[in-house]
C-alpha positions, -999 to +999 in steps of 0.1 A: +000+000+000+015+033-010+007+070-004+012+097-029+025+129-014+003+160-017+024+178-042+021+149-067-013+136-058-033+155-085-007+149-112-001+112-107-025+083-111-012+048-102-027+016-117-020-020-111+011-030-131+027+004-131+064+006-122+071+030-093+099+038-068+086+035-033+102+045+000+090+023+029+079+039+061+101+033+091+072+027+115+051+004+092+068-019+068+037-027+049+032+009+038+053+032+016+054+066+000+055+067-038+084+088-050+083+083-088+062+066-114+078+055-147+061+060-181+059+031-206+089+044-227+110+048-196+102+012-185+112-001-220+145+018-218+152+004-183+145-031-196+168-027-227+196-014-205+192-043-181+183-022-150+150-041-145+135-074-157+098-070-162 
């Protein structure tokens, strides 16, 4: 379960299957704060360069 900070909340929509960077909370390991969401071209570039296996 992730929380989108207020400054990004209105500009960012997250759907199942999206690739994101999340920072886990220190007090609750099951929750995190979403830092960044990758677009489809960015994910394809990361796959080609070998940074992620999707």
